[in-house]
C-alpha positions in Angstrom: 138.2 -11.8 190.1 136.3 -9.6 192.5 136.3 -5.8 192.5 135.1 -3.8 195.5 134.4 0.0 195.4 133.3 2.2 198.3 131.4 5.3 197.1 130.6 8.2 199.4 127.9 10.9 198.7 129.2 14.1 200.3 126.3 16.2 199.1 123.1 17.2 200.8 121.0 15.7 198.1 120.4 12.1 196.9 122.7 11.0 194.1 122.3 8.3 191.4 125.8 7.0 190.8 127.2 4.7 188.1 130.5 3.0 189.0 132.5 1.7 186.0 135.4 -0.6 186.8 137.8 -1.2 183.9 140.6 -3.8 184.0 143.5 -2.5 182.0 146.9 -4.0 181.0 150.2 -2.3 181.8 149.8 -0.1 178.7 146.3 1.0 179.8 144.6 -1.1 177.1 141.1 -2.1 178.2 140.6 -5.8 178.8 137.2 -5.9 180.6 134.6 -3.4 181.8 131.9 -3.9 184.4 129.3 -1.4 185.4 127.3 -1.0 188.7 124.6 1.4 189.7 123.7 2.7 193.2 121.4 5.2 194.7 123.0 7.1 197.6 121.2 9.2 200.1 122.9 12.4 201.3 126.0 11.9 203.4 126.0 8.1 203.1 128.4 5.6 201.7 128.2 2.1 200.3 130.6 -0.6 199.2 129.8 -2.3 195.9 131.0 -5.8 195.2 131.2 -7.5 191.8 132.7 -10.8 190.6 133.7 -11.3 187.0 135.8 -13.7 184.9 138.5 -12.7 182.5 140.7 -14.8 180.2 144.1 -14.3 178.5 145.6 -12.1 181.2 149.3 -12.2 182.1 149.8 -13.5 185.6 152.1 -12.0 188.2 155.1 -14.2 189.0 158.3 -13.3 191.0 160.3 -13.9 187.8 157.7 -12.1 185.7 156.0 -9.4 187.9 153.5 -8.2 185.4 151.1 -5.6 186.7 147.6 -4.6 185.6 145.3 -1.7 186.6 141.8 -1.3 187.7 140.4 2.1 186.6 137.4 3.2 188.5 135.1 5.9 187.0 132.4 7.4 189.2 129.7 8.9 187.0 126.9 11.2 187.9 124.5 12.7 185.4 126.7 11.3 182.6 129.9 13.0 183.8 132.9 11.4 185.4 133.1 13.1 188.9 135.9 11.0 190.3 138.5 8.6 188.9 141.2 6.3 190.4 143.7 3.9 189.0 144.7 1.0 191.3 147.7 -1.1 190.3 147.2 -4.8 190.8 148.8 -8.1 190.1 146.8 -11.2 189.2 148.1 -14.3 191.1 147.3 -17.2 193.4 149.4 -18.2 196.4 149.1 -21.8 197.8 151.2 -23.3 200.6 151.3 -27.0 200.4 153.4 -28.1 203.4 156.4 -30.2 202.4 155.6 -29.7 198.7 156.5 -26.0 199.0 155.0 -22.7 197.8 152.9 -22.7 194.6 152.2 -19.5 192.7 149.5 -19.7 190.0 149.4 -23.5 190.4 153.2 -23.8 189.8 155.8 -24.8 192.3 158.1 -21.9 192.9 161.0 -24.3 192.2 163.3 -23.4 195.1 163.5 -22.8 198.8 162.8 -19.3 199.8 165.7 -17.2 201.1 164.2 -14.7 203.6 165.5 -11.5 205.1 164.0 -9.1 207.7 163.8 -5.4 207.0 163.2 -2.3 209.1 162.7 0.9 207.2 164.4 3.4 209.6 167.9 4.6 208.8 170.5 6.5 210.8 170.0 10.3 210.7 166.8 10.2 208.7 164.7 7.8 210.7 161.5 6.9 208.7 161.9 9.9 206.4 163.3 7.8 203.5 162.7 9.0 200.0 160.9 6.6 197.7 164.2 5.9 195.9 165.7 4.4 199.1 162.9 1.9 199.4 163.3 0.9 195.8 167.1 0.6 196.2 166.7 -1.7 199.2 164.3 -4.1 197.4 166.4 -4.1 194.3 169.6 -4.9 196.3 168.0 -7.7 198.3 166.5 -9.2 195.1 169.8 -9.0 193.3 171.5 -10.6 196.4 169.4 -13.7 196.1 166.5 -13.1 198.5 163.0 -14.1 197.5 161.0 -12.9 200.4 161.2 -10.0 202.9 159.6 -10.2 206.3 158.9 -6.6 207.4 159.8 -5.5 210.9 156.7 -5.1 213.1 154.7 -2.5 211.2 153.3 -1.8 207.7 156.0 -0.3 205.6 155.9 2.6 203.2 153.8 2.4 200.0 157.0 2.9 198.0 158.4 -0.3 199.5 155.4 -2.4 198.5 155.4 -0.7 195.1 159.0 -1.8 194.6 158.2 -5.3 195.7 155.3 -5.5 193.2 157.5 -4.2 190.4 160.6 -6.3 191.1 158.9 -9.6 191.9 159.8 -9.7 195.6 157.4 -11.6 197.9 156.8 -9.9 201.2 154.7 -9.6 204.3 153.0 -6.9 206.3 152.5 -6.6 210.1 150.4 -5.0 212.8 152.2 -2.0 214.2 153.7 -3.1 217.5 156.4 -5.3 218.8 156.5 -7.3 222.0 154.1 -6.7 224.8 150.3 -7.0 224.9 148.5 -4.7 227.4 146.3 -7.0 229.4 144.8 -4.2 231.5 143.5 -1.8 228.9 140.6 -2.8 226.6 141.3 0.2 224.4 144.6 -1.5 223.5 142.7 -4.6 222.5 140.1 -2.7 220.5 142.7 -0.8 218.5 144.6 -4.0 217.8 141.5 -5.5 216.2 141.0 -2.3 214.2 144.6 -2.5 213.1 144.1 -6.0 211.9 141.2 -5.0 209.8 142.9 -1.8 208.4 146.1 -3.7 207.8 144.5 -5.9 205.1 142.2 -3.2 203.7 145.2 -0.9 203.1 147.3 -3.3 201.1 144.9 -6.0 199.9 145.7 -5.2 196.2 149.4 -5.8 196.6 150.4 -8.9 194.6 153.7 -9.2 196.6 152.1 -9.8 200.0 152.1 -13.5 201.0 151.4 -13.2 204.7 149.5 -10.9 207.0 151.0 -10.8 210.5 148.0 -9.8 212.6 149.4 -10.8 216.0 152.0 -9.0 218.0 154.9 -11.2 219.2 153.4 -11.9 222.6 149.7 -11.8 221.8 147.5 -14.1 224.0 146.4 -17.1 222.0 142.8 -16.6 222.8 142.7 -13.4 220.8 144.2 -14.9 217.7 140.9 -16.0 216.2 139.5 -12.5 216.8 142.3 -10.8 214.8 142.1 -13.7 212.2 138.4 -12.9 211.7 139.1 -9.1 211.5 141.7 -9.7 208.8 139.3 -11.9 206.8 136.5 -9.4 207.0 
C-alpha cells in the first residue's frame, strides 16, 4: 500500500513535524503504523509519500465491502496538533477484456448490470439529505444493479460513502456535459484542473472503478492531457 499525506505549516516559524499513519480495522484496532518526519519552513507545505506492506487484512469485495481506516496523527513537540481518520477499502480492480472484471484476482462471476444516476430531485434539486443518497444506492443494489455510472459530475460524498458501505461499484466524472469550448483557453485549463482534482478528491474510495475525465464531446487530442492529469 502507499499512503500520502500533505502537511501545511501555517505558522511564522519553522516546524519539525512527525506524521504518524496508522492502518486500523473497522473496530479501530491498530494493524500497522508508519512514521515520517519533515522540517517545514514557515507558510510552506509538503506531501509525504510512503509505501508499506501489510498482511492478513480483509479485502473489499462487492459481496463483502469491508472497510479499514488510515488514522493520521500530526505531532509537533510531542503533542498531536491535528488528526484525521480516512476510511478506505483495500482492493484491486483488473479488466481482462472478454474474461471480464476481476476484483482481488478473482473473477466477479457475472456480467455487470449498470444504471445511470443523477442526484437532483424534483423540488429539492441537489439539496438531498445524506439519507436520500444512501436510500438510492440501497434500492439499486437490492434491485440487482452492480455498478452505477454517475451523470456528468462528481456526486455527493454521502453517495460514495453508501457505495463503499454497500458494495456498489461506481464511477465519477468531470463536471460538465456535452460541448467543449474551443475558443476559450481558460475552459481548457479548468478542465485539466478538474481532471486532477477529480481523482485527488475521491482517490480513497474503494467503490470507484472508472474516472471519466473527458466530457462527452471532448476533442481526442486533449484526451492524453487529461489522462496524464488524472494519473498525476
